[in-house]
DSSP file (Angstrom, degrees, kcal/mol; ACC not computed):
  #  RESIDUE AA STRUCTURE BP1 BP2  ACC     N-H-->O    O-->H-N    N-H-->O    O-->H-N    TCO  KAPPA ALPHA  PHI   PSI    X-CA   Y-CA   Z-CA
    1    1 A X              0   0    0      0, 0.0     2,-0.1     0, 0.0    43,-0.0   0.000 360.0 360.0 360.0 136.3   66.2   72.0  140.6
    2    2 A X     >  -     0   0    0      1,-0.1     4,-1.8     4,-0.0     5,-0.2  -0.337 360.0-109.1 -84.5 166.4   66.7   75.4  139.0
    3    3 A X  H  > S+     0   0    0      1,-0.2     4,-1.3     2,-0.2     5,-0.1   0.856 118.7  59.0 -61.1 -33.9   64.0   77.6  137.4
    4    4 A X  H  > S+     0   0    0      1,-0.2     4,-0.6     2,-0.2     3,-0.4   0.927 106.1  47.2 -60.3 -45.3   65.4   76.8  134.0
    5    5 A X  H >4 S+     0   0    0      1,-0.2     3,-0.8     2,-0.2    -1,-0.2   0.867 108.1  55.5 -64.8 -35.2   64.9   73.1  134.5
    6    6 A X  H 3< S+     0   0    0     -4,-1.8    -1,-0.2     1,-0.2    -2,-0.2   0.783 108.6  48.6 -68.6 -25.2   61.3   73.7  135.8
    7    7 A X  H 3< S+     0   0    0     -4,-1.3    -1,-0.2    -3,-0.4    -2,-0.2   0.521  88.6 109.1 -92.3  -5.0   60.5   75.5  132.5
    8    8 A X    <<  -     0   0    0     -3,-0.8     2,-0.1    -4,-0.6    -3,-0.0  -0.397  69.4-124.8 -68.2 145.2   62.0   72.8  130.3
    9    9 A X     >  -     0   0    0      1,-0.1     4,-2.4    -2,-0.1     5,-0.2  -0.460  26.0-108.3 -79.8 165.4   59.6   70.8  128.3
   10   10 A X  H  > S+     0   0    0      1,-0.2     4,-2.9     2,-0.2     5,-0.2   0.942 120.3  51.3 -58.3 -47.1   59.7   67.0  128.6
   11   11 A X  H  > S+     0   0    0      1,-0.2     4,-2.4     2,-0.2    -1,-0.2   0.879 109.8  49.0 -60.6 -40.6   61.2   66.8  125.1
   12   12 A X  H  > S+     0   0    0      2,-0.2     4,-2.2     1,-0.2    -1,-0.2   0.929 114.5  45.1 -64.0 -44.4   64.0   69.3  125.8
   13   13 A X  H  X S+     0   0    0     -4,-2.4     4,-2.6     2,-0.2    -2,-0.2   0.886 112.3  51.8 -66.3 -38.0   64.8   67.5  129.1
   14   14 A X  H  X S+     0   0    0     -4,-2.9     4,-2.9    -5,-0.2     5,-0.2   0.922 110.2  48.4 -67.5 -43.0   64.7   64.1  127.4
   15   15 A X  H  X S+     0   0    0     -4,-2.4     4,-2.5     1,-0.2    -1,-0.2   0.914 112.9  48.5 -61.9 -41.5   67.1   65.3  124.6
   16   16 A X  H  X S+     0   0    0     -4,-2.2     4,-2.4     2,-0.2    -2,-0.2   0.898 111.5  50.6 -64.8 -40.7   69.4   66.7  127.2
   17   17 A X  H  X S+     0   0    0     -4,-2.6     4,-2.6     2,-0.2    -2,-0.2   0.935 112.1  46.3 -62.4 -47.7   69.2   63.4  129.2
   18   18 A X  H  X S+     0   0    0     -4,-2.9     4,-2.6     1,-0.2    -2,-0.2   0.904 112.7  49.3 -63.3 -41.0   70.1   61.4  126.1
   19   19 A X  H  X S+     0   0    0     -4,-2.5     4,-2.4    -5,-0.2    -1,-0.2   0.905 112.1  49.4 -64.6 -40.8   72.9   63.6  125.2
   20   20 A X  H  X S+     0   0    0     -4,-2.4     4,-2.7     2,-0.2    -2,-0.2   0.916 111.5  48.1 -64.3 -44.7   74.3   63.5  128.7
   21   21 A X  H  X S+     0   0    0     -4,-2.6     4,-2.0     2,-0.2    -2,-0.2   0.930 112.2  49.3 -63.1 -45.3   74.1   59.7  128.8
   22   22 A X  H  X S+     0   0    0     -4,-2.6     4,-1.2     1,-0.2    -2,-0.2   0.926 113.1  47.1 -57.2 -46.0   75.8   59.4  125.4
   23   23 A X  H  X S+     0   0    0     -4,-2.4     4,-1.3     1,-0.2     3,-0.4   0.898 109.2  53.7 -65.5 -41.3   78.5   61.8  126.5
   24   24 A X  H  < S+     0   0    0     -4,-2.7     3,-0.2     1,-0.2    -1,-0.2   0.866 105.5  54.8 -61.9 -36.0   79.0   59.9  129.8
   25   25 A X  H  < S+     0   0    0     -4,-2.0    -1,-0.2     1,-0.2    -2,-0.2   0.830 116.8  36.9 -65.7 -31.9   79.4   56.6  127.8
   26   26 A X  H  < S+     0   0    0     -4,-1.2    -1,-0.2    -3,-0.4    -2,-0.2   0.550  95.6 107.5 -96.7  -8.7   82.2   58.3  125.9
   27   27 A X  S  < S-     0   0    0     -4,-1.3     2,-0.7    -3,-0.2     3,-0.0  -0.438  72.3-121.3 -80.9 142.4   83.8   60.4  128.6
   28   28 A X    >   -     0   0    0     -2,-0.2     3,-1.9     1,-0.2     7,-0.1  -0.728  20.9-147.1 -76.0 116.1   87.1   59.6  130.3
   29   29 A X  T 3  S+     0   0    0     -2,-0.7    -1,-0.2     1,-0.3     6,-0.1   0.740  91.7  72.2 -59.7 -24.7   86.2   59.3  133.9
   30   30 A X  T 3  S+     0   0    0      1,-0.2     2,-1.6     2,-0.1    -1,-0.3   0.709  77.3  83.3 -68.4 -17.1   89.5   60.7  135.0
   31   31 A X    X>  +     0   0    0     -3,-1.9     4,-1.9     1,-0.2     3,-0.8  -0.581  52.2 165.0 -87.0  76.7   88.4   64.2  133.8
   32   32 A X  H 3>  +     0   0    0     -2,-1.6     4,-1.9     1,-0.2     5,-0.3   0.774  66.0  67.8 -65.2 -28.2   86.5   65.2  136.9
   33   33 A X  H 34 S+     0   0    0      1,-0.2     4,-0.5    -3,-0.2    -1,-0.2   0.856 114.1  29.8 -63.6 -33.2   86.4   68.9  136.0
   34   34 A X  H <> S+     0   0    0     -3,-0.8     4,-1.4     2,-0.1    -1,-0.2   0.748 115.5  61.4 -94.0 -27.3   84.0   68.0  133.1
   35   35 A X  H  X S+     0   0    0     -4,-1.9     4,-2.8     2,-0.2     5,-0.2   0.926  97.4  54.9 -67.8 -46.3   82.4   65.0  134.7
   36   36 A X  H  X S+     0   0    0     -4,-1.9     4,-2.3     1,-0.2     5,-0.2   0.941 111.6  42.0 -60.6 -52.2   80.7   66.6  137.7
   37   37 A X  H  > S+     0   0    0     -4,-0.5     4,-2.7    -5,-0.3    -1,-0.2   0.870 113.9  54.2 -65.1 -30.8   78.8   69.4  135.8
   38   38 A X  H  X S+     0   0    0     -4,-1.4     4,-2.6     2,-0.2     5,-0.2   0.935 110.5  45.3 -64.5 -45.7   77.8   66.8  133.1
   39   39 A X  H  X S+     0   0    0     -4,-2.8     4,-2.6     2,-0.2    -2,-0.2   0.902 112.5  51.9 -62.9 -40.1   76.4   64.5  135.8
   40   40 A X  H  X S+     0   0    0     -4,-2.3     4,-2.2    -5,-0.2    -2,-0.2   0.931 112.7  44.4 -64.1 -45.8   74.6   67.4  137.5
   41   41 A X  H  X S+     0   0    0     -4,-2.7     4,-2.2     2,-0.2    -2,-0.2   0.913 115.4  48.2 -64.8 -41.3   73.0   68.5  134.1
   42   42 A X  H  X S+     0   0    0     -4,-2.6     4,-2.3     2,-0.2    -2,-0.2   0.899 112.0  49.3 -66.4 -40.4   72.0   64.9  133.2
   43   43 A X  H  X S+     0   0    0     -4,-2.6     4,-2.2    -5,-0.2    -1,-0.2   0.903 110.3  50.6 -63.1 -42.3   70.6   64.3  136.7
   44   44 A X  H  X S+     0   0    0     -4,-2.2     4,-1.9     2,-0.2    -2,-0.2   0.902 110.4  49.4 -63.7 -41.8   68.5   67.5  136.5
   45   45 A X  H  X S+     0   0    0     -4,-2.2     4,-2.4     1,-0.2    -1,-0.2   0.906 109.5  52.4 -62.0 -42.7   67.2   66.5  133.1
   46   46 A X  H  X S+     0   0    0     -4,-2.3     4,-3.1     1,-0.2    -2,-0.2   0.909 107.2  52.4 -58.4 -43.4   66.3   63.1  134.5
   47   47 A X  H  X S+     0   0    0     -4,-2.2     4,-2.4     2,-0.2    -1,-0.2   0.882 108.4  50.0 -65.5 -38.3   64.4   64.7  137.3
   48   48 A X  H  X S+     0   0    0     -4,-1.9     4,-2.0     2,-0.2    -1,-0.2   0.940 113.5  46.2 -62.7 -47.2   62.3   66.9  134.9
   49   49 A X  H  X S+     0   0    0     -4,-2.4     4,-2.8     1,-0.2     5,-0.2   0.931 113.1  48.9 -62.4 -45.5   61.5   63.8  132.8
   50   50 A X  H  X S+     0   0    0     -4,-3.1     4,-2.8     1,-0.2     5,-0.2   0.917 109.9  51.5 -61.6 -42.6   60.6   61.7  135.9
   51   51 A X  H  X S+     0   0    0     -4,-2.4     4,-1.9    -5,-0.2    -1,-0.2   0.917 112.7  45.3 -60.4 -43.4   58.4   64.4  137.3
   52   52 A X  H  X S+     0   0    0     -4,-2.0     4,-2.0     2,-0.2    -2,-0.2   0.906 113.9  49.1 -68.4 -42.4   56.5   64.8  134.0
   53   53 A X  H  X S+     0   0    0     -4,-2.8     4,-2.6     1,-0.2    -2,-0.2   0.895 109.8  51.7 -65.3 -40.0   56.1   61.0  133.6
   54   54 A X  H  X S+     0   0    0     -4,-2.8     4,-2.2    -5,-0.2    -1,-0.2   0.902 109.4  50.8 -62.0 -40.6   54.9   60.6  137.2
   55   55 A X  H  X S+     0   0    0     -4,-1.9     4,-1.9    -5,-0.2    -2,-0.2   0.884 111.7  46.4 -65.0 -39.1   52.3   63.3  136.6
   56   56 A X  H  X S+     0   0    0     -4,-2.0     4,-2.9     2,-0.2     5,-0.2   0.902 111.3  52.1 -69.1 -40.5   51.0   61.5  133.4
   57   57 A X  H  X S+     0   0    0     -4,-2.6     4,-2.6     1,-0.2     5,-0.2   0.907 110.0  48.7 -63.0 -40.0   51.0   58.2  135.2
   58   58 A X  H  X S+     0   0    0     -4,-2.2     4,-2.3     2,-0.2    -1,-0.2   0.911 112.5  48.8 -64.8 -41.8   48.9   59.6  138.0
   59   59 A X  H  X S+     0   0    0     -4,-1.9     4,-2.7     2,-0.2    -2,-0.2   0.923 112.5  47.5 -63.7 -45.5   46.5   61.2  135.5
   60   60 A X  H  X S+     0   0    0     -4,-2.9     4,-3.0     2,-0.2     5,-0.3   0.930 112.1  48.9 -64.2 -45.1   46.1   58.0  133.5
   61   61 A X  H  X S+     0   0    0     -4,-2.6     4,-2.4    -5,-0.2    -1,-0.2   0.912 113.2  48.3 -61.2 -41.0   45.5   55.9  136.6
   62   62 A X  H  X S+     0   0    0     -4,-2.3     4,-2.2    -5,-0.2    -2,-0.2   0.919 113.8  46.4 -64.7 -43.8   42.9   58.4  137.8
   63   63 A X  H  X S+     0   0    0     -4,-2.7     4,-2.3     2,-0.2    -2,-0.2   0.916 114.8  45.7 -63.4 -46.2   41.2   58.5  134.4
   64   64 A X  H  X S+     0   0    0     -4,-3.0     4,-2.6     2,-0.2    -2,-0.2   0.882 110.8  54.4 -66.9 -37.6   41.2   54.7  134.1
   65   65 A X  H  X S+     0   0    0     -4,-2.4     4,-2.4    -5,-0.3    -2,-0.2   0.928 110.5  46.1 -62.3 -44.9   40.0   54.3  137.7
   66   66 A X  H  X S+     0   0    0     -4,-2.2     4,-2.3     2,-0.2    -2,-0.2   0.910 112.4  50.2 -65.2 -40.8   37.0   56.6  136.9
   67   67 A X  H  X S+     0   0    0     -4,-2.3     4,-2.2     1,-0.2    -2,-0.2   0.899 111.5  48.8 -64.2 -39.9   36.2   54.8  133.7
   68   68 A X  H  X S+     0   0    0     -4,-2.6     4,-1.9     2,-0.2    -2,-0.2   0.914 110.4  50.5 -66.1 -42.0   36.3   51.5  135.5
   69   69 A X  H  X S+     0   0    0     -4,-2.4     4,-1.1     1,-0.2    -2,-0.2   0.903 111.5  48.6 -60.6 -41.6   34.0   52.7  138.2
   70   70 A X  H  X S+     0   0    0     -4,-2.3     4,-0.9     1,-0.2     3,-0.3   0.892 110.3  50.6 -67.5 -38.6   31.5   54.0  135.7
   71   71 A X  H  < S+     0   0    0     -4,-2.2     3,-0.2     1,-0.2    -1,-0.2   0.834 108.0  53.2 -69.3 -30.7   31.6   50.8  133.7
   72   72 A X  H  < S+     0   0    0     -4,-1.9    -1,-0.2     1,-0.2    -2,-0.2   0.760 103.7  57.4 -73.9 -24.4   30.9   48.8  137.0
   73   73 A X  H  <        0   0    0     -4,-1.1    -1,-0.2    -3,-0.3    -2,-0.2   0.740 360.0 360.0 -74.2 -25.2   27.9   51.0  137.7
   74   74 A X     <        0   0    0     -4,-0.9    -1,-0.2    -3,-0.2    -2,-0.2   0.500 360.0 360.0 -78.7 360.0   26.3   50.1  134.4
């Protein structure tokens, strides 16, 4: 993953991911010169989104786990 992708916000990466998927749906698969970089950009955007979502999921699970532990102590 490049430095540019690491500095992307989730929303920027998500928009790029959606645009890439839309373009892939409309693209003639025979045009490999355009397909490869499109797939690479879309995959990189997906990785940014997944990394951010995984981080949020971990945070939520940790927060909910602590809240559940506290409520069980009461």
